[in-house]
Structures are given as structure tokens and as C-alpha cells.
C-alpha positions as CSV (number, residue, x, y, z in Angstrom):
1,M,116.2,123.4,107.3
2,N,113.7,120.4,107.2
3,E,111.3,122.7,105.0
4,N,113.7,123.7,102.4
5,Y,114.5,119.9,102.6
6,Q,111.0,119.0,101.9
7,I,110.7,121.6,98.8
8,L,114.0,120.6,97.2
9,K,112.9,116.9,97.6
10,Q,109.3,117.8,96.0
11,S,110.8,119.3,93.1
12,L,113.2,116.5,92.4
13,Q,110.3,114.3,92.5
14,T,108.7,116.5,90.0
15,E,111.5,116.3,87.5
16,L,111.6,112.6,87.8
17,I,108.3,111.8,86.8
18,E,108.9,114.4,83.9
19,K,112.2,112.5,82.7
20,I,110.7,109.1,83.3
21,M,107.8,110.5,80.7
22,E,110.6,111.3,78.4
23,C,112.4,107.8,78.5
24,T,111.3,104.8,76.6
25,P,108.7,102.2,77.9
26,Q,111.5,99.4,77.9
27,F,113.5,102.2,80.2
28,F,110.5,102.3,82.5
29,E,110.1,98.7,82.5
30,Q,113.9,98.3,83.6
31,L,113.4,101.3,86.1
32,I,110.7,99.5,87.8
33,V,112.4,95.9,88.0
34,N,115.6,97.9,89.2
35,L,113.7,99.8,92.1
36,I,112.3,96.2,93.4
37,V,115.8,95.1,93.4
38,A,117.2,98.0,95.3
39,M,114.5,97.6,97.9
40,G,115.7,94.3,98.7
41,Y,114.1,91.7,96.8
42,G,115.6,89.1,94.4
43,G,118.9,87.2,94.7
44,S,122.2,88.4,93.3
45,I,122.0,91.5,91.2
46,S,122.5,89.3,88.2
47,D,119.5,87.2,88.3
48,A,117.3,89.1,91.0
49,G,114.6,90.5,88.4
50,K,114.3,90.8,84.6
51,G,112.1,92.8,82.2
52,V,109.8,90.9,80.1
53,G,107.5,93.5,78.6
54,K,107.2,93.4,74.9
55,S,104.5,91.9,72.6
56,G,102.9,88.8,73.7
57,D,104.4,89.5,77.0
58,G,100.8,88.4,78.5
59,G,100.6,91.6,80.4
60,I,103.7,91.5,82.6
61,D,106.7,93.8,82.4
62,G,109.0,92.5,84.9
63,I,109.5,89.2,87.2
64,V,111.4,90.0,90.7
65,K,112.6,86.8,92.7
66,E,110.9,87.6,96.4
67,D,114.0,86.2,98.0
68,V,117.2,85.2,97.3
69,L,116.2,81.8,97.0
70,G,113.5,82.4,94.3
71,L,110.9,80.7,96.3
72,D,108.5,82.9,95.1
73,K,108.0,85.6,92.4
74,I,106.4,89.0,92.1
75,Y,105.0,90.1,89.0
76,L,105.5,94.0,87.7
77,Q,103.1,95.8,85.6
78,G,104.2,99.3,84.7
79,K,102.1,102.3,83.0
80,R,104.0,105.3,82.1
81,W,100.9,107.5,81.7
82,A,99.6,110.9,82.4
83,N,96.0,109.6,82.7
84,P,95.1,107.9,85.7
85,V,94.7,104.3,86.1
86,S,91.2,102.6,86.1
87,R,89.5,99.5,87.3
88,P,89.8,97.7,84.2
89,D,93.3,98.1,83.8
90,I,93.9,96.7,87.4
91,Q,91.5,93.8,86.4
92,A,93.5,93.1,83.1
93,F,96.6,92.6,85.3
94,V,95.4,90.2,87.9
95,G,94.1,88.4,84.8
96,S,97.7,88.1,83.8
97,L,98.5,86.9,87.5
98,V,96.0,84.4,87.1
99,G,97.2,83.2,83.8
100,F,100.8,82.9,85.7
101,K,99.5,81.2,88.5
102,A,100.9,84.1,90.5
103,N,99.6,85.6,93.7
104,K,101.5,88.6,93.9
105,G,101.9,91.5,91.9
106,I,102.8,95.3,91.7
107,F,101.3,97.7,89.4
108,I,103.3,100.9,89.2
109,T,102.2,104.0,87.1
110,T,103.5,107.4,86.9
111,S,100.1,108.7,87.2
112,R,97.6,107.8,90.0
113,F,94.7,105.2,90.5
114,T,91.1,106.0,90.4
115,K,89.1,105.1,93.5
116,K,87.4,102.2,92.0
117,A,90.7,100.8,91.0
118,M,92.2,100.9,94.6
119,E,88.8,99.4,95.9
120,Y,89.2,96.5,93.6
121,S,93.0,96.0,94.1
122,E,91.9,95.8,98.0
123,S,89.1,93.0,97.1
124,I,90.7,90.5,95.5
125,D,92.3,87.4,97.1
126,K,95.5,88.1,95.6
127,S,98.7,90.5,97.0
128,L,98.5,93.4,94.8
129,I,100.3,96.7,95.6
130,L,99.6,99.8,93.8
131,I,102.2,102.5,93.6
132,D,101.2,105.8,92.1
133,G,103.7,108.3,90.9
134,M,104.2,110.0,94.1
135,K,104.8,106.9,95.9
136,L,107.3,105.7,92.9
137,T,109.4,108.8,93.1
138,E,109.5,108.6,96.9
139,L,111.0,105.2,96.8
140,M,113.1,106.1,94.0
141,F,114.4,108.8,96.4
142,L,114.6,106.7,99.2
143,Y,116.5,103.7,97.6
144,N,118.8,105.8,95.1
145,V,117.5,104.7,92.1
146,G,118.0,107.5,89.6
147,V,119.5,110.1,92.0
148,S,122.2,110.6,93.8
149,N,123.5,112.5,96.8
150,V,124.9,115.8,96.2
151,Q,125.8,117.0,99.9
152,S,124.7,115.8,103.3
153,F,124.5,117.6,106.5
154,T,125.1,116.2,110.1
155,I,123.1,118.2,112.7
156,K,124.5,117.6,115.9
157,R,123.3,118.5,119.7
158,M,124.8,118.6,122.8
159,D,125.4,115.4,124.7
160,L,124.6,116.2,128.3
161,D,125.5,112.9,129.5
162,F,129.5,113.8,128.6
163,F,129.5,116.8,131.0
164,E,127.9,114.9,134.2
165,E,130.6,114.7,136.8
166,G,131.0,112.2,139.4
167,L,129.5,109.0,138.1
């Protein structure tokens, strides 16, 4: 049963990436904000995060409060790409973080990151999380963003404690 579940999940993840690639860049930017909020960041739903991606956005596609009080912010960059994200792309985002005096960022892509991009993200003094397409769809699946439950199964086992006599 678990093997079939994994096959269905992987199929859904592939479909999610395909669907995301069909959507507008603005939709993708809002999707990544919604996902981070669904993961528990931010305050109330109405003010937890916002998409800011537009011309002249300074390289930032979204901003999410880190906590309910908004004591710190997480800056988001999203790339709805088929090609890998490279080190210069990450460097440009880090430059945007510096421009906003930000210490925390999440770079999300529908594709993947090159080895040099990942190495660079680990070498800087900012908290920078990289989320590739597989991780993106995994998180969407886990936090029910863009997906809904169709059917659930509960697997039961015998409760041996119930059958113990004389206790």
C-alpha cells in the first residue's frame, strides 16, 4: 500500500510542477507566499505575507512575517523556470537582501539549483534557504497548498494490551 501511495504522490508532484509552469508569474509569487504562511509563518492570514513582485521590486517577490508579531521578516524570491538556478541568480537575490537590510531569505524554484548555487548559499552570513521543484511540491503536498484530500485510509493493528487479563 505504501508503494502505491508513493507512486500516486510522485505523479501528483509532477502534475503540480506542470500546472505551476502553465500559470502566470504573479500566480507563482502568490503561491510561494501562501505556502510559507501555510507552514506557520506570519500573523493572521490577512497580513501574514504579501506578494510584491512587479517591475522595480528590488529582486523580492514576497515578504512574510516570521512570527505573529512581525518581529522579523523573511524575503522571498521565486523563479518559475525549467533551467537550473545558478550562482549568479543566488548572488543577485543576496544583493537584494542586503539592499533591504534583511537577514533571512527563501529562494524557491520549479527547477533545481546548480552545485555552485548551493555551495554559495551555504557560504554566506545570511540565512538563505533554497527550495527546488521537488521540495516545493513536497511542501505543497504536506501543507495542503494546491492539493486536497480525496480519501483517507486508517490502518489498524491489534491492541494486545486490551486482551491482557488479570491486570
